[in-house]
SEROKOL-174450 format. One record per residue: residue in one letter; x, y, z of N, C-alpha, C, CB in turn. Coordinates in pm, whole numbers, padded with zeros to 5 digits, always signed. Each point is the difference from the previous one (the first is absolute). Glycine has a CB too. Layout:
! residues N
aXYZXYZXYZXYZ;...
! end
This chain:
! residues 279
m-08043+04757+00025-00043-00129+00051-00024-00099-00113-00102+00114+00198;k+00035-00062-00301-00030-00085-00114+00128-00041-00072-00222+00112-00024;s+00315-00018+00009+00126-00031-00067+00080-00103+00079+00003+00230-00101;a-00003-00218+00236+00071-00097+00083-00060-00138-00014+00057+00182+00160;r-00191-00187-00165-00067-00129-00019+00034-00060-00135-00186+00076+00150;t+00196+00009-00252+00035-00047-00134+00140-00059-00002-00151+00172-00100;v+00245-00103+00168+00138-00048+00006+00007-00134+00072+00084+00236-00002;l-00156-00247+00114+00000-00125+00076-00060-00114-00082-00016+00130+00213;t-00089-00099-00287-00061-00102-00085+00097-00047-00108-00226+00100+00043;a+00297-00005-00101+00098-00035-00104+00112-00084+00058-00055+00211-00124;l+00105-00174+00243+00105-00077+00064-00046-00141+00034+00095+00212+00092;a-00220-00221-00044-00054-00132+00032-00008-00086-00124-00130+00098+00189;g+00091-00036-00301-00008-00074-00125+00135-00053-00046-00193+00139-00060;l+00301-00071+00100+00135-00045-00035+00053-00103+00099+00041+00222-00106;l-00064-00197+00235+00064-00081+00103-00073-00132+00026+00082+00210+00101;i-00214-00210-00110-00075-00122+00031+00037-00115-00094-00187+00141+00086;p+00191-00120-00220+00042-00111-00087+00140-00052+00032-00146+00095-00176;i+00240-00002+00210+00135-00043+00035-00002-00085+00127+00095+00208-00107;a-00172-00163+00207-00008-00075+00126-00061-00138-00023-00022+00216+00127;v-00081-00223-00208-00065-00129-00027+00098-00093-00073-00227+00113-00012;a+00300-00058-00087+00097-00081-00073+00109-00054+00092-00046+00136-00206;l+00095-00050+00298+00102-00044+00094-00054-00106+00095+00108+00224-00015;a-00233-00207+00057-00060-00097+00092-00017-00136-00069-00120+00186+00119;v+00071-00184-00242-00016-00126-00074+00136-00064-00023-00207+00088-00113;g+00306-00006+00076+00134-00054-00019+00057-00061+00127+00036+00170-00176;a-00059-00104+00290+00049-00053+00127-00063-00134+00032+00035+00234+00081;v-00164-00247-00107-00069-00127+00025+00059-00111-00087-00211+00125+00060;l+00232-00096-00187+00054-00101-00091+00143-00039+00038-00146+00091-00183;i+00226+00010+00222+00138-00029+00041+00002-00087+00125+00076+00217-00100;a-00159-00183+00198-00008-00080+00122-00051-00140-00030-00040+00208+00133;w-00050-00220-00229-00059-00130-00035+00105-00096-00054-00217+00114-00049;i+00319-00062-00021+00105-00087-00052+00115-00016+00099-00062+00071-00232;g+00046-00018+00353+00096-00024+00106+00114+00100+00009-00058-00233-00026;e+00046+00347-00038+00105+00102+00007-00046+00117+00087+00083-00067-00230;s+00011+00154+00260-00029+00114+00087-00040+00122-00083+00162-00088+00171;p-00287+00135-00160-00041+00120-00074+00089+00121+00034-00235-00087-00004;r+00274+00099+00130+00083+00114+00040+00134-00003-00072-00113+00002+00224;e+00174-00119-00233+00129-00012-00067-00014+00028-00150+00073-00167+00172;v-00177+00112-00233-00021+00020-00143-00023+00148-00031-00096-00232-00019;f+00011+00298+00098-00029+00141-00025+00123+00087+00027-00241-00041+00061;s+00325+00001+00035+00122+00077+00025+00093-00008-00120-00022-00044+00247;y+00033-00075-00308+00080-00013-00122-00060+00081-00115+00071-00229+00074;l-00203+00229-00081-00069+00076-00105+00030+00149+00014-00182-00174-00007;l+00171+00225+00128+00027+00142+00024+00147+00033-00024-00187+00006+00166;w+00276-00097-00123+00141+00027-00022+00034+00000-00149+00051-00102+00224;g-00110+00010-00298+00026-00006-00143-00045+00125-00073-00022-00244+00013;a-00084+00308+00037-00051+00120-00065+00064+00128+00052-00213-00120-00035;f+00242+00125+00167+00043+00126+00061+00122-00014+00090-00235+00072-00011;g+00298-00188+00014+00107-00024+00097+00126+00079-00022-00092-00221+00021;t+00123+00254-00144+00120+00079-00032-00038+00107-00101+00152-00198+00046;i-00061+00291-00067-00023+00104-00101-00019-00063-00137+00136+00164+00134;g-00053-00263-00163-00012-00069-00128-00135-00068-00016+00245-00034+00000;n-00294-00028+00108-00131-00065-00006-00111+00102-00024+00085-00180+00154;v-00075+00295-00087-00102+00104-00018+00000+00050-00144+00026+00068+00241;l+00094-00043-00294+00009+00050-00137-00052-00103-00100+00196+00139+00066;t-00170-00266-00042-00051-00106-00089-00151-00009+00010+00215-00126+00026;t-00268+00142+00095-00145-00001+00018-00064+00115-00078+00026-00105+00227;l+00034+00223-00218-00052+00115-00074+00012-00021-00150+00061+00149+00192;r+00045-00219-00235+00015-00028-00142-00118-00081-00053+00249+00005+00027;w-00293-00105+00052-00114-00081-00044-00132+00071+00024+00132-00206+00047;a-00131+00307+00039-00123+00077+00022-00033+00086-00122+00047+00003+00246;t+00056+00037-00323-00023+00088-00114-00095-00060-00103+00227+00093+00036;p-00203-00214-00089-00097-00057-00095-00135-00030+00063+00191-00096-00123;l-00192+00063+00254-00127-00027+00066-00085+00127+00010+00108-00186+00129;i-00045+00299-00099-00073+00127+00005-00062+00032-00135+00155+00082+00180;l-00075-00097-00286-00049+00033-00133-00107-00098-00046+00222+00100-00054;s-00205-00227+00085-00101-00100-00037-00131+00026+00073+00182-00168-00043;g-00173+00200+00171-00121+00032+00075-00067+00126-00052+00099-00109+00199;l-00019+00207-00236-00055+00124-00057-00070-00028-00132+00180+00132+00113;a-00122-00220-00194-00061-00035-00128-00138-00063+00021+00228-00033-00100;v-00237-00058+00195-00129-00063+00029-00101+00103+00050+00117-00216+00053;t-00070+00308+00031-00089+00102+00058-00059+00090-00108+00135-00006+00210;v-00052+00048-00305-00048+00089-00107-00111-00069-00080+00226+00110-00014;g-00205-00236-00021-00104-00072-00072-00124-00022+00084+00177-00112-00131;y-00157+00080+00258-00113-00029+00088-00090+00121+00020+00139-00171+00115;r-00081+00289-00113-00082+00122+00016-00098+00016-00115+00188+00107+00125;a-00153-00164-00240-00089+00008-00116-00081-00128-00017+00161+00155-00110;g-00164-00238+00213-00079-00122-00005+00065-00113-00077-00197+00142+00017;l+00330-00138-00029+00073-00100-00077+00094-00077+00092-00015+00142-00208;l+00026-00273+00185+00092-00082+00076+00112-00047-00093-00186-00075+00159;n+00291+00152-00163+00114-00033-00086+00087-00103+00071-00005+00230-00106;m-00010-00356+00068+00078-00108+00061+00121-00037-00086-00210-00085+00107;g+00241+00168-00204+00108-00032-00092+00129+00073+00032-00169-00041-00170;g+00188+00081+00295+00120+00074+00035+00128-00074-00031-00131+00108+00176;e+00133-00238-00152+00121-00077-00027+00035+00003-00149-00051-00147+00197;g-00049+00124-00280+00025+00004-00144+00041+00137-00048-00163-00183-00027;q+00102+00287+00085+00035+00136-00040+00141+00037+00046-00243+00063+00011;i+00286-00119+00102+00139+00021+00043+00095-00066-00100-00073+00009+00242;y+00041-00131-00284+00086-00068-00098+00006+00079-00131-00058-00221+00105;a-00057+00268-00150-00002+00076-00125+00080+00129+00014-00225-00097-00056;g+00207+00167+00167+00076+00121+00024+00149-00027+00014-00200+00096+00109;a+00233-00207-00041+00141-00034+00017+00067-00031-00133-00052-00087+00228;l-00020+00017-00314+00056-00032-00131+00027+00128-00080-00123-00221+00002;c+00026+00312-00003+00017+00126-00074+00112+00084+00060-00242-00004-00061;a+00247+00012+00195+00105+00078+00065+00137-00060-00026-00162+00069+00176;a+00170-00203-00171+00129-00065-00025+00047+00022-00142-00058-00171+00171;l-00034+00163-00268+00039+00023-00139+00053+00142-00020-00172-00167-00074;v+00105+00264+00137+00048+00138-00009+00135+00014+00069-00238+00084-00007;g+00252-00148+00124+00123+00011+00075+00119-00067-00065-00138+00011+00200;v+00110-00116-00278+00108-00075-00064+00032+00054-00139-00069-00201+00130;e-00034+00233-00207+00019+00028-00142+00022+00148-00033-00140-00197-00043;i+00108+00286+00137+00012+00143-00027+00113+00058+00084-00246+00017-00055;a+00328+00064-00005+00107+00071+00073-00035+00148+00004+00175-00170-00072;a-00180+00225+00192-00036+00141+00016+00047+00047+00136-00200-00026-00152;p+00210+00157+00172+00033+00052+00133-00107-00039+00101+00123+00192-00106;a-00085-00194+00232-00091-00045+00105-00128+00082+00005+00197-00077+00129;y-00187+00209-00150-00120+00085+00010-00100-00028-00112+00139+00175+00110;i-00096-00245-00214-00091-00043-00107-00031-00149+00013+00092+00179-00152;h+00011-00258+00183-00013-00144-00001-00094-00051+00109+00229-00013-00095;l-00213+00063+00218-00084-00045+00110-00147+00034-00021+00195+00026+00151;p-00230+00099-00187-00141+00028-00030-00055-00086-00113+00037+00232+00077;l+00046-00261-00178-00045-00086-00109-00031-00141+00051+00137+00134-00161;a-00052-00187+00249-00023-00133+00055-00127-00003+00085+00247-00043-00002;l-00268+00146+00083-00122+00008+00081-00123+00014-00088+00132+00103+00186;l-00122-00021-00289-00112+00015-00093-00029-00131-00071+00058+00241-00032;a+00047-00314-00005-00019-00129-00065-00069-00099+00094+00204+00042-00141;a-00167-00038+00269-00063-00090+00098-00149+00029+00014+00218-00015+00123;t-00253+00143-00110-00141+00035+00014-00078-00030-00129+00063+00180+00166;a-00002-00150-00280-00067-00027-00128-00018-00150-00020+00098+00209-00096;g+00004-00288+00134-00012-00146-00013-00113-00055+00084+00243-00012-00046;g-00252+00057+00172-00109-00045+00086-00136+00039-00053+00153+00015+00192;a-00166+00110-00238-00129+00047-00051-00041-00071-00128+00046+00222+00104;m+00048-00236-00197-00033-00064-00127-00035-00147+00018+00151+00161-00116;f-00085-00226+00212-00031-00141+00022-00140-00018+00058+00243-00045+00034;a-00293+00148+00035-00135-00008+00058-00107+00051-00096+00100+00028+00225;l-00061+00017-00344-00097+00062-00089-00110-00098-00043+00181+00152-00080;i-00143-00274+00044-00102-00096-00044-00097-00035+00113+00164-00094-00165;p-00118+00057+00286-00097-00021+00109-00085+00122+00029+00158-00163+00096;a-00098+00284-00107-00076+00122+00027-00111+00018-00102+00203+00104+00102;l-00173-00121-00230-00102+00015-00104-00108-00107+00013+00173+00100-00152;m-00132-00221+00187-00098-00108+00017-00093+00029+00117+00164-00163-00095;k-00110+00222+00201-00083+00034+00116-00095+00114-00032+00183-00076+00150;v-00132+00181-00211-00079+00122-00019-00107-00018-00106+00198+00134+00069;y-00164-00199-00179-00093-00005-00113-00071-00134-00017+00144+00167-00108;l-00086-00276+00165-00063-00131-00015-00048-00057+00133+00145-00040-00198;r-00120+00111+00307-00039-00041+00134+00060-00135+00040-00211+00129-00030;v+00331-00157-00018+00070-00123+00038+00065+00022+00136+00041-00063-00244;n-00056-00033+00333+00053+00014+00136+00150+00025-00001-00182-00150+00084;e+00224+00261-00027+00141+00037-00005+00088-00085+00091-00072+00229-00054;i+00013-00291+00156+00080-00087+00086+00052-00119-00080-00136+00071+00201;v+00047-00131-00280+00039-00117-00079+00105+00038-00105-00229-00100+00036;t+00203+00207-00111+00091+00034-00110+00137+00044+00051-00198+00066-00137;t+00201+00014+00243+00130+00047+00049+00080-00114+00063-00099+00228+00040;l+00034-00320+00028+00071-00115+00054+00058-00086-00112-00151+00002+00201;m+00073-00022-00306+00049-00078-00113+00117+00070-00069-00229-00096-00032;f+00223+00227+00025+00107+00075-00066+00131-00004+00079-00175+00148-00100;n+00168-00180+00231+00124-00015+00075+00087-00111-00060-00117+00079+00208;y+00054-00189-00245+00076-00112-00058+00050+00036-00140-00137-00162+00135;i+00056+00236-00208+00044+00044-00133+00123+00088+00012-00236-00013-00086;a+00237+00103+00183+00115+00089+00019+00125-00079+00036-00155+00182+00074;l+00141-00278+00015+00114-00081+00041+00061-00073-00119-00103-00027+00226;l+00019-00040-00304+00050-00078-00114+00048+00090-00113-00158-00184+00062;l+00091+00297-00082+00044+00093-00103+00137+00058+00034-00240+00055-00052;t+00262-00025+00179+00129+00050+00044+00109-00103-00026-00113+00139+00174;e+00084-00264-00139+00096-00107-00029+00033-00006-00148-00088-00129+00195;f-00016+00132-00277+00021-00013-00144+00085+00114-00055-00219-00119-00017;v+00187+00242+00055+00072+00115-00054+00147-00003+00044-00213+00134+00001;v+00238-00165+00126+00137-00004+00049+00078-00111-00071-00075+00088+00223;l+00013-00204-00241+00066-00110-00070+00027+00036-00146-00111-00163+00154;a+00012+00225-00218+00013+00032-00142+00107+00105-00026-00240-00057-00029;i+00253+00154+00120+00093+00112-00024+00139-00029+00054-00193+00156+00008;y+00201-00213+00113+00128-00004+00068+00062-00138+00014-00078+00197+00121;f+00003-00303-00150+00057-00134+00016+00050-00049-00134-00154-00049+00192;h+00285+00028-00201+00061-00048-00124+00071-00133+00020+00028+00237-00074;g-00069-00310+00177+00063-00128+00027+00128+00017+00079-00100-00091-00209;g+00153-00020+00256+00128+00004+00070-00012+00004+00151+00089+00112-00197;s-00209-00087+00251-00015+00001+00144+00007-00142+00054-00139+00210-00012;s+00200-00225+00126+00011-00133+00059-00126-00039+00075+00243+00033+00017;s-00328+00062+00015-00125-00029+00068-00102+00107-00034+00122-00117+00187;a-00249+00082-00165-00105+00096-00031+00005+00123+00089-00140-00189-00076;v+00203+00176+00194+00008+00114+00093+00079+00115-00061-00016-00159+00193;e+00104+00130-00288+00085+00103-00057-00069+00079-00109+00194-00141+00054;i-00317+00105-00088-00072+00071-00106-00064+00124+00062-00044-00216-00129;a+00092+00333+00093-00052+00124+00055+00040+00114-00092+00012-00089+00238;t-00076+00203-00218+00044+00117-00074+00132+00049+00057-00239+00064-00051;p+00315+00011-00027+00117+00067+00060-00044+00099+00108+00127-00026-00218;r-00034+00062+00304-00033+00099+00103-00028+00134-00065+00144-00121+00168;i-00247+00189-00121-00034+00129-00059+00106+00103+00037-00246-00056+00009;a+00256+00160-00090+00101+00103+00023-00027+00073+00132+00028+00027-00249;e+00079+00018+00311-00012+00076+00125-00083+00126-00019+00221-00090+00074;t-00216+00147-00194-00074+00123-00027-00151-00023-00001+00195+00082-00131;a-00238-00209+00121-00143-00031+00002-00045-00059+00132+00011-00036-00245;s+00077+00036+00344-00030-00059+00130-00021+00109+00104+00134-00204-00060;i-00229+00180+00150-00021+00092+00112+00114-00020+00100-00253-00003-00032;a+00311+00111+00078+00116-00008+00090-00038-00063+00133+00098+00203-00110;r-00006-00275+00168-00021-00061+00130+00022+00104+00111+00071-00224-00091;v-00144+00209+00199+00017+00088+00116+00135-00026+00065-00249+00007+00037;v+00280-00134-00017+00130-00043+00051+00054-00101-00101-00066+00038+00247;p+00184-00015-00303+00048-00084-00110-00001-00150+00026+00138+00191-00061;r-00112-00234+00185+00013-00143+00028-00134-00068+00023+00222+00047+00098;y-00330+00029-00094-00132-00059+00022-00092+00035-00118+00031+00016+00251;p-00135-00102-00275-00080+00017-00123-00105+00110+00005+00037-00238-00035;l-00056+00305+00148-00101+00106+00008+00038+00118-00089-00056-00071+00234;t-00039+00114-00318+00024+00114-00087-00087+00118+00043+00058-00155-00191;w-00032+00269+00127-00081+00119+00030-00142-00014-00053+00207+00138-00007;g-00237-00250-00058-00136-00026-00042-00098-00009+00115+00093-00117-00194;i-00043+00086+00316-00089-00006+00116-00065+00135+00025+00143-00181+00099;l-00065+00289-00114-00056+00133+00020-00098+00035-00111+00209+00070+00118;a-00176-00110-00241-00089+00028-00112-00132-00074+00016+00198+00035-00148;s-00192-00160+00197-00123-00077+00017-00089+00060+00109+00122-00206-00076;v-00061+00247+00187-00078+00064+00107-00059+00132-00049+00147-00108+00175;g-00065+00186-00248-00049+00127-00054-00115-00020-00097+00227+00094+00028;l-00216-00196-00114-00108-00028-00095-00127-00041+00073+00169-00068-00171;a-00155-00010+00278-00117-00040+00078-00070+00121+00061+00111-00220+00049;i-00033+00315+00002-00059+00121+00059-00071+00082-00107+00179+00003+00176;v-00114+00013-00291-00061+00077-00109-00129-00064-00047+00227+00078-00070;m-00226-00211+00051-00120-00068-00047-00112+00006+00104+00143-00152-00140;n-00107+00151+00267-00102+00014+00105-00070+00135-00011+00133-00151+00151;i-00054+00256-00174-00058+00134-00015-00086+00007-00126+00197+00100+00122;v-00146-00155-00231-00072+00006-00128-00132-00076+00009+00219+00020-00122;l-00216-00138+00182-00121-00083+00005-00105+00055+00095+00142-00196-00053;k-00099+00265+00159-00095+00044+00102-00038+00147-00010+00094-00173+00144;r-00014+00255-00212-00022+00144+00006-00008+00069-00136+00116-00007+00216;t-00133-00070-00322-00010+00060-00132-00125-00050-00072+00251+00020-00012;a-00293+00057-00088-00115-00042-00080+00028-00130-00072-00067+00239-00028;w+00192-00256-00016+00038-00123-00068-00018-00121+00092+00163+00128-00140;g-00120-00113+00265-00016-00108+00095-00146-00028+00032+00221+00059+00096;y-00301+00049-00085-00143-00018+00025-00066-00075-00115-00003+00211+00136;e+00045-00180-00256-00053-00068-00118+00026-00149+00007+00034+00207-00134;k+00087-00244+00173+00034-00143+00010-00077-00067+00113+00228+00049-00091;e-00243+00021+00204-00072-00059+00112-00147-00023-00034+00159+00113+00156;m-00221-00015-00222-00140-00017-00038-00017-00109-00105-00039+00241+00052;t+00136-00254-00141-00006-00106-00099+00003-00136+00067+00113+00149-00167;g-00033-00161+00271+00010-00128+00069-00115-00029+00094+00241+00024-00018;s-00293+00078+00083-00104-00023+00101-00140-00008-00060+00144+00118+00164;n-00170-00040-00268-00134+00000-00060+00011+00048-00144-00111+00042+00226;s+00135-00134-00316+00024+00038-00140-00124+00061-00065+00171-00183-00015;r-00290+00139+00057-00124+00056-00058-00015+00147+00038-00109-00227+00010;f+00135+00259+00117-00008+00138+00043+00110+00083-00067-00100-00073+00220;a+00220+00013-00231+00110+00071-00065-00036+00035-00144+00163-00118+00147;r-00226+00026-00216-00041+00027-00137-00108+00108-00004+00057-00237-00063;y-00144+00235+00163-00110+00097+00005+00051+00142+00019-00148-00178+00096;i+00256+00196-00018+00052+00135+00024+00103+00042-00106-00040-00034+00244;g+00055-00046-00347+00081+00041-00114+00140-00057-00008-00130+00201+00009;i+00163-00293+00080+00133-00062-00004+00002-00105-00112+00035+00040+00250;r+00069-00036-00329+00017-00102-00105+00060-00124+00065+00031+00177-00184;v-00118-00268+00225+00039-00112+00083+00104-00089-00068-00226+00006+00105;e+00205-00035-00232+00094-00089-00069+00140+00061-00003-00189-00090-00142;r+00196+00219+00109+00131+00064-00006+00064+00005+00138-00077+00136-00194;a-00002-00104+00297+00054+00008+00135+00053-00136+00045-00160+00186+00053;s+00087-00292-00083+00044-00135+00039+00126-00039-00074-00236-00064+00047;l+00242+00096-00176+00116-00036-00080+00125+00074+00049-00150-00043-00196;v+00135+00173+00224+00113+00078+00048+00049-00053+00135-00087+00202-00123;a-00007-00233+00213+00039-00051+00131+00070-00134-00012-00193+00121+00103;f+00144-00207-00192+00061-00132-00019+00143+00014-00051-00227-00099-00048;l+00246+00183-00053+00133+00016-00059+00096+00070+00097-00105+00008-00227;l+00054+00088+00304+00085+00066+00100+00043-00099+00107-00116+00219-00043;s+00022-00304+00085+00033-00104+00097+00111-00090-00053-00236+00007+00086;a+00224-00049-00212+00101-00087-00060+00133+00072-00018-00182-00126-00116;a+00178+00255+00083+00123+00076-00016+00076+00009+00132-00106+00133-00185;i+00034-00110+00295+00064+00003+00131+00054-00137+00036-00153+00186+00072;a+00079-00291-00109+00046-00136+00026+00129-00031-00074-00236-00071+00036;g+00259+00136-00149+00123-00022-00075+00121+00068+00059-00139-00021-00198;l+00119+00119+00287+00112+00074+00057+00095-00084+00084-00147+00197-00001;p+00098-00295+00081+00096-00083+00074+00097-00074-00089-00170-00024+00176;a+00142+00022-00307+00090-00068-00093+00138+00060+00002-00194-00053-00143;e+00209+00180+00181+00133+00061+00001+00090-00072+00100-00099+00222-00065;s+00043-00255+00183+00082-00076+00096+00015-00144-00045-00078+00150+00185;r-00023-00202-00254+00008-00137-00048+00101-00015-00112-00237-00033+00066;s+00253+00136-00147+00089-00010-00114+00143+00044+00032-00196+00038-00145;s+00218+00012+00265+00135+00045+00033+00075-00100+00087-00081+00232-00017;a+00014-00341+00053+00067-00102+00081-00068-00133-00023+00066+00169+00174;p-00001-00281-00145-00063-00129-00015-00124-00009+00085+00221-00101-00049;t-00325+00043-00005-00126-00007+00073-00016-00128+00078-00098+00142-00173;g+00173-00244+00137-00021-00127+00065-00134-00058-00035+00146+00072+00184;g-00201-00037-00300-00134-00043-00039-00002-00145-00043-00050+00231-00067;s-00063-00272+00015-00020-00140-00031+00062-00040-00132-00208+00008+00131;c+00240+00088-00215+00059-00035-00129+00131+00075-00018-00228-00043-00099;p+00335-00026+00059+00128+00069-00015-00006+00116-00097+00110-00213+00052;a-00188+00198-00160-00003+00106-00100-00068+00125+00052-00003-00172-00177;s-00059+00166+00292-00064+00120+00055+00097+00080+00085-00219-00118-00003;r+00345+00078+00006+00099+00079+00074+00040+00117-00086+00085-00203+00125;l-00173+00299-00132+00017+00110-00095+00100+00102+00051-00234-00035-00078;g+00327+00073-00008+00094+00103+00035+00112-00045+00089-00182+00154-00024;s+00198-00284+00045+00108-00050+00085+00094-00084-00085-00149+00001+00205;d+00275+00004-00167+00092-00085-00073-00014-00143+00051+00160+00194-00037;p-00112-00295-00036-00022-00137+00038+00055-00037+00136+00004-00051-00237;t+00096+00121+00283+00058-00035+00128-00073+00064+00116+00218-00024-00112;g-00317+00114+00083-00071+00070+00106+00086+00108+00063-00132-00206+00043;
! end
């Protein structure tokens, strides 16, 4: 009975916000004189109307799953890592450099690119993490500011390494396409969904088990919920917070693999990491 009530509570927590968002959207759509039913039907068709639409939806779900998981890992330790966008850029830059500049068999090249993505995300969060843990600087402010640093740093590095003049427009400034050996294979060749969707779901399941059913996860939860008590029972709070922050950033860097293997359509042309100028 208790487990059923817990499941219903969890479902309500998921469905109620969606219902409220749809209701507010319907009111706004009706207010401007359009049909909410027609708009929502187009919305559903765009996401699930064809096999191609479903696969494209799942393709964009992959970075969202990993980004949400990154926030969750930090939050369990009482940290609000708002620098996911910057950590994705940092990871994408590192993954693209490995994918472009290193030649190796796929069984070596792909793990290297993934490792570079996670290392790039973690290293880019190191300064905000140290400032939070040892100087008590608000991590929301520092990680948000670092998003802009990542964006501009990515532009600078791509321009410095790969732009030698001659482009007819700024849109053509991009890294070369990364090698196939450093790219995650697509589920269906004609659509952008890769097998990374399974890896992201698997990682989410593993992290759920680790955070809820291991001593390591308990340590992070106690650090986030009551750091004074955690320190009293012997947990090294600073180390636990630092590890959780860097792990969160490392996971945030993982979506960079999909970002660096295709044009992102981002706000800056130089951030089209791992794509050729023609897309």
